[in-house]
C-alpha positions in Angstrom: 0.0 0.0 0.0 1.2 3.5 -0.8 0.8 5.7 2.3 2.7 8.7 1.0 2.3 11.8 -1.1 5.5 13.1 -2.8 7.5 10.9 -0.3 5.7 12.4 2.8 3.8 10.0 5.0 0.1 11.0 5.2 -1.6 10.8 8.6 -5.3 11.4 9.3 -5.8 12.3 13.0 -9.4 12.7 14.0 -12.2 11.9 16.4 -13.9 8.7 15.1 -16.8 10.0 13.1 -18.1 10.3 9.5 -15.9 13.4 8.7 -12.5 11.6 8.6 -14.1 8.9 6.4 -14.5 11.5 3.6 -10.8 12.4 3.8 -9.6 8.8 3.9 -11.7 8.0 0.9 -10.4 11.1 -1.0 -6.9 9.9 -0.4 -7.8 6.3 -1.4 -9.2 7.4 -4.7 -5.9 9.1 -5.4 -4.0 5.9 -4.7 -2.9 7.1 -1.2 -3.6 4.8 1.8 -3.1 7.0 4.9 -2.3 6.1 8.5 -5.3 6.8 10.6 -5.1 7.7 14.3 -8.7 7.3 15.5 -9.7 8.9 18.8 -12.4 6.8 20.4 -15.9 8.1 20.2 -19.4 6.7 20.6 -19.3 4.5 17.5 -17.0 3.4 14.7 -17.4 4.6 11.2 -14.1 5.8 9.5 -12.1 2.8 11.0 -14.0 0.5 8.6 -12.5 2.2 5.5 -10.7 -0.2 3.1 -8.2 2.6 2.3 -6.4 2.7 5.6 -2.8 1.4 5.5 -2.4 1.4 9.3 -4.9 2.0 12.1 -4.2 3.2 15.6 -7.1 3.4 18.1 -6.5 5.7 21.1 -8.8 6.8 23.9 -8.1 10.6 23.8 -6.6 13.3 21.7 -3.8 13.5 24.3 -3.0 9.8 23.9 -3.1 10.2 20.1 -0.7 13.1 20.2 1.8 11.1 22.3 1.5 8.1 20.0 2.1 10.4 17.0 5.3 11.9 18.6 6.7 8.6 19.7 6.0 6.6 16.6 6.3 9.1 13.8 8.2 12.1 15.3 11.6 10.9 14.1 10.6 10.3 10.4 11.6 13.8 9.4 15.2 13.3 10.7 15.4 9.7 9.2 14.0 10.5 5.8 14.2 14.2 5.4 10.5 14.3 4.8 8.0 15.6 7.4 4.8 13.6 7.6 1.5 15.4 6.8 -1.2 15.5 9.3 -4.9 16.3 8.4 -7.7 16.9 10.9 -11.5 16.9 10.5 -12.6 18.2 14.0 -12.1 21.2 16.1 -10.9 19.3 19.2 -7.9 17.9 17.4 -7.1 21.2 15.7 -7.3 23.0 19.0 -5.0 20.6 20.9 -2.3 20.6 18.2 -2.5 24.4 18.1 -1.8 24.6 21.8 1.3 22.3 21.3 2.6 23.9 18.1 6.1 24.3 19.3 6.4 20.6 20.2 5.6 19.3 16.6 6.5 22.2 14.3 9.9 20.7 13.4 8.5 17.1 13.0 5.3 17.4 11.0 3.5 19.5 8.4 -0.1 20.7 8.9 -2.1 23.9 8.9 -1.3 26.3 11.7 -1.1 30.0 12.7 2.6 30.1 13.6 2.6 30.0 17.4 1.0 28.2 20.4 -2.6 29.0 20.9 -3.2 31.3 18.0 -6.0 29.3 16.4 -7.7 28.7 19.7 -7.8 32.4 20.3 -9.9 32.8 17.2 -12.0 29.7 17.8 -13.5 31.9 20.5 -16.7 33.1 18.8 -16.5 36.5 20.5 -12.9 37.1 19.6 -13.3 36.1 15.9 -16.3 38.4 15.6 -14.3 41.3 17.1 -11.6 40.6 14.5 -14.2 40.7 11.8 -15.6 44.0 13.1 -12.1 45.5 13.0 -11.9 44.7 9.3 -15.3 46.2 8.4 -17.8 43.3 8.7 -21.2 43.6 10.4 -21.5 41.6 13.6 -24.4 41.0 16.0 -24.5 42.5 19.5 -22.9 39.9 21.8 -22.0 39.6 25.5 -19.9 36.9 27.2 -20.8 35.7 30.7 -19.5 32.9 33.0 -21.8 30.1 34.1 -23.5 31.3 37.3 -23.2 35.0 36.5 -26.4 37.1 36.8 -28.1 38.0 33.6 -26.9 41.4 32.3 -29.4 44.2 32.2 -30.3 46.0 29.0 -30.1 42.9 26.7 -31.9 43.2 23.3 -34.3 40.3 23.1 -34.7 37.8 21.6 -31.3 36.3 22.7 -29.6 33.1 21.4 -27.1 31.3 23.6 -24.0 29.7 22.3 -20.9 28.0 23.7 -18.0 30.4 23.4 -15.8 27.8 21.7 -16.6 24.5 19.8 -14.3 22.7 22.3 -16.3 23.8 25.4 -19.8 22.8 26.5 -22.3 20.6 24.6 -22.5 22.4 21.3 -26.2 22.1 20.0 -27.5 21.2 23.4 -26.4 24.6 24.7 -28.2 26.6 22.1 -31.5 28.3 23.2 -33.6 31.0 21.7 -34.9 33.1 24.5 -37.7 35.7 24.1 -37.3 37.3 27.5 -35.2 37.4 30.7 -37.1 34.5 32.4 -36.5 32.2 29.5 -32.9 33.1 29.5 -32.5 32.4 33.2 -34.0 28.9 32.7 -31.8 28.3 29.7 -28.6 29.3 31.5 -29.4 26.7 34.2 -29.3 23.9 31.5 -26.1 25.1 29.7 -22.9 23.1 30.5 -20.3 25.5 29.0 -18.3 27.6 31.5 -18.3 30.6 29.2 -21.5 31.5 27.3 -22.0 34.0 24.5 -25.3 35.8 24.6 -26.1 37.2 21.1 -29.1 39.1 19.7 -31.1 36.6 17.7 -32.0 37.5 14.1 -34.6 35.5 12.3 -32.4 34.8 9.3 -33.3 34.6 5.7 -30.2 32.6 4.7 -26.8 31.5 5.9 -23.8 31.7 3.7 -20.6 29.6 3.9 -17.3 30.2 2.0 -14.8 27.4 1.5 -11.2 28.2 0.7 -7.4 28.1 1.5 -4.8 30.5 2.8 -1.0 30.2 2.4 2.1 32.2 3.3 0.8 32.9 6.9 -2.5 34.2 5.6 -1.1 36.7 3.1 -2.6 34.8 0.1 -6.1 33.4 0.0 -8.4 31.6 -2.5 -12.1 31.1 -2.1 -13.3 28.0 -3.9 -17.1 28.2 -3.6 -20.0 30.0 -1.9 -22.9 28.1 -0.5 -26.2 29.5 0.7 -28.8 27.6 2.8 -32.5 28.3 2.5 -34.0 28.4 6.0 -37.7 27.5 6.0 -38.4 26.8 9.7 -37.0 29.0 12.5 -34.3 27.3 14.6 -33.9 24.2 12.3 -31.2 23.2 9.9 -32.0 23.6 6.2 -31.6 20.7 3.6 -31.7 23.2 0.8 -28.6 25.1 -0.4 -27.1 26.6 -3.6 -23.5 26.5 -4.7 -22.0 29.2 -6.9 -18.8 31.2 -7.6 -17.8 33.8 -5.0 -17.6 37.2 -6.7 -17.8 39.8 -3.9 -14.4 41.5 -4.1 -15.0 43.8 -1.2 -15.7 40.9 1.1 -12.7 39.0 -0.2 -10.4 41.9 0.7 -11.8 42.1 4.2 -11.4 38.3 4.7 -7.8 38.4 3.3 -7.0 41.1 5.9 -8.5 39.0 8.7 -6.4 35.9 7.8 -3.3 38.0 7.5 -3.9 39.4 11.0 -4.4 35.8 12.4 -1.5 34.4 10.4 -3.4 31.2 9.5 -2.4 29.0 6.7 -4.6 26.0 5.7 -8.1 25.2 4.8 -11.0 27.2 6.2 -14.8 27.6 6.2 -16.3 31.1 7.1 -20.0 31.5 7.9 -22.3 34.5 7.6 -25.9 35.0 8.7 -28.2 36.9 6.3 -31.2 38.6 7.8 -34.6 39.3 6.3 -33.4 42.6 4.7 -30.3 41.1 3.1 -27.7 42.3 5.6 -24.7 40.0 6.1 -23.3 39.4 9.6 -20.0 37.6 10.2 -20.6 34.6 12.5 -17.5 32.3 12.8 -14.6 30.6 11.1 -13.7 26.9 11.1 -10.1 26.0 10.4 -10.9 22.6 8.9 -12.7 20.9 6.0 -16.5 21.0 6.3 -19.0 18.2 5.9 -20.4 19.5 2.5 -17.0 19.7 0.8 -18.2 16.8 -1.5 -20.6 19.2 -3.2 -17.8 21.7 -3.9 -15.6 18.9 -5.3 -18.4 17.7 -7.6 -19.1 21.1 -9.2 -15.6 22.4 -9.4 -13.6 19.2 -10.2 -11.2 19.9 -7.4 -9.9 17.6 -4.7 -10.0 19.7 -1.5 -8.1 17.1 0.5 -5.1 17.0 -1.8 -5.1 20.8 -1.9 -4.9 20.8 1.9 -1.6 18.9 1.7 -0.2 21.2 -0.9 -1.0 24.2 1.4 0.6 22.4 4.4 3.7 21.8 2.3 4.0 25.5 1.4 3.4 24.6 -2.2 1.4 26.7 -4.7 -2.2 25.5 -5.2 -2.7 23.5 -8.4 -5.1 26.2 -9.7 -5.7 30.0 -9.4 -8.9 31.8 -8.4 -9.6 32.5 -12.1 -9.3 28.7 -12.8 -12.2 27.8 -10.5 -15.4 27.3 -12.5 -18.8 25.9 -11.5 -19.8 23.1 -13.8 -23.3 21.7 -13.7 -25.3 21.2 -10.5 -24.7 19.0 -7.4 -27.2 18.0 -4.7 -26.4 16.3 -1.4 -28.8 14.3 0.8 -27.9 13.3 4.3 -29.2 9.8 5.2 -30.2 9.7 8.8 -31.3 6.8 11.0 -34.4 8.4 12.6 -38.1 7.8 13.1 -40.1 10.8 11.6 -43.3 9.7 13.4 -41.6 10.0 16.8 -40.2 13.5 16.4 -37.2 12.2 14.4 -36.0 10.0 17.4 -32.8 8.1 16.7 -33.4 4.6 15.3 -30.5 2.3 16.4 -30.3 -1.4 15.3 -28.6 -3.8 13.0 -28.7 -3.2 9.2 -30.1 -6.4 7.8 -29.7 -5.6 4.1 -27.9 -2.7 2.3 -27.8 -1.7 -1.3 -26.1 1.6 -2.2 -26.8 3.5 -5.4 -24.0 3.9 -8.0 -23.4 5.2 -11.5 -22.0 8.2 -13.4 -22.2 11.3 -11.2 -23.4 9.4 -8.1 -21.2 9.4 -4.9 -21.9 7.8 -1.6 -19.8 8.6 1.5 -20.5 6.0 4.2 -19.0 3.2 6.2 -22.2 1.2 6.9 -22.5 -2.4 5.6 -24.9 -5.3 6.0 -24.6 -6.5 9.6 -23.4 -3.2 10.9 -24.9 -2.3 14.3 -25.9 1.3 14.9 -25.7 1.9 18.6 -28.1 4.1 20.6 -25.4 6.7 21.3 -24.6 8.2 17.9 -24.9 11.0 15.4 -28.0 10.1 13.3 -26.3 10.7 10.0 -25.1 7.3 8.6 -24.4 8.3 4.9 -24.3 11.1 2.4 -25.5 10.7 -1.2 -24.2 13.3 -3.6 -25.1 13.6 -7.3 -23.8 15.7 -10.2 -25.6 16.6 -13.5 -25.6 19.3 -16.1 -28.4 21.3 -14.5 -30.7 21.4 -11.4 -33.6 19.5 -13.0 -31.3 16.7 -14.2 -29.6 16.6 -10.7 -33.0 16.3 -9.0 -34.0 13.4 -11.3 -30.6 11.7 -10.7 -31.0 12.1 -6.9 -34.6 10.7 -7.0 -33.3 7.7 -8.9 -30.3 7.3 -6.5 -32.6 7.5 -3.4 -35.1 5.0 -5.0 -32.2 2.6 -5.6 -30.9 2.9 -2.0 -32.1 0.2 0.3 -31.4 0.1 4.1 -33.4 -2.5 6.0 -33.5 -3.3 9.7 -33.5 0.2 11.1 
């Protein structure tokens, strides 16, 4: 098995989940079989991939970091080639950022040049203040500690958020509060020690930009722009459009932000769009996002390979002018849930499985006949992505793919 790219060992380091599966598959389809350091989670998905050359199971990110240093930390001295590390979750990115000085001479991965710099801007309040300095609109926000009294003079409704993706319970700590009493009750349920209180805007859309930065943030390319159509307040939207990013003013502001931070690597930036069309900067993710398969289908790019090129300090294999949207792509998330019971999770054993295939059809999953979905899990078990010349053709192809898909037992 080839586990290297240009002579550099490729290592995927991630919490066991569906996200690293996408990365491992992308490498495998390019003839690269990465080492996978899997941090134990509630269930196994990516570990089942046939493309893994060597699998390490560890109980924590800290254990995985020690294993990485002890087993692969000398390769750069022995071979003259630093191994590449790729992440798919905030916890791993955050831990490595805090220990940058310990690995910087041994490995290559995206970074911001010093200990703790990425964590500083994982803080939702800090990244929004950075965005404000560079001319973006941001929503009024306050940060309080768990147990602090509710501040006076808040502009209701208020939405609560964990201050960082690595603190608290993520979605379980999000509440939309119409008045002070509702906020007091919500704060009693929140687990995060630091909570951001933000004025809630009933959004029309949400926009996400995917791209790369190199040369300590001095150069940036945005690959695609995605907009979600929110039909029900407080719920995720299954509808989104993908198109070229053309807003030069926004591009200049983002470029200045990344240069201030000094980040080089892959990113996703999110904006909220209110009912009157005003854009508000929300947050930045320094990792690949779940929907990157849609981007790859319509642009013909391999975002995972480009991550490695960025980490190596190499030029990207294309320029901003080279990126073109071709055709239309649609993604459907396949969830093991029971609609009649308020979409309650549906664990169990898959007794029969048939996955769709064909030109322009892609399925990202690790399930198989006999696979047992436990009761503690994320409900998404697969992603089906289709590509066609236009939206109507893509819709027809997706209908056919979903008709062909059979999952029995759950």
